[in-house]
N, C-alpha and C positions, 0 to 999 in steps of 0.2 A: 551545447554539446557536453557542458558540465552537468546542466540539468541531467539530461538522458542518463549521464554516467552516474549521478548520483541516485537515480530512481533506480536503476539496476544495483546497485551496490547495496540498498536497503530493501528492496522488493524481496529477494530471499529469505532475509531475516523474517520480513513481517506475514509471508507465506508459511514459515515454521512455526510463528507464533499462533496464527490462525489454526493450524492442523493441530498444536497443542491444546489450543482452547477448545476444539472438539472434544476431548476425552474430558473436559470440566462442563462447558457450557455451549451447547450445539447452535442456538439460537445466536450468541454472540460470535462465534465462529463464523457464521454465514454473513453477519454483518461486518466482520473483519473483511472477508473476502469481497463483499460489495464495495467496500470503500477501496480495497486494493484495486479493484476496476476502474474506478472512478479516478485513483490515483495515477494508474497508469494510461487514462483515456485522454486525460489531459495535457497537452503540450507542455514543455517545460517551463516555457514563458510565463504561462498562467499560474504555475506552480510557484513560480518567483514571485510574481505580483501578489499573489495571496498571502505570501511570508512577509511581505514588507520590503 
């Protein structure tokens, strides 16, 4: 439950960063959104294991 809450707490900030990056560097913005898709597609326990 905490991992899901953490995801949704950080997610909007990362989406805002991707949006702002679109004004500077479109490919980097697209890459940010692809990474966000992976971030939300992974279950919370996998994210915790990846962090150590």
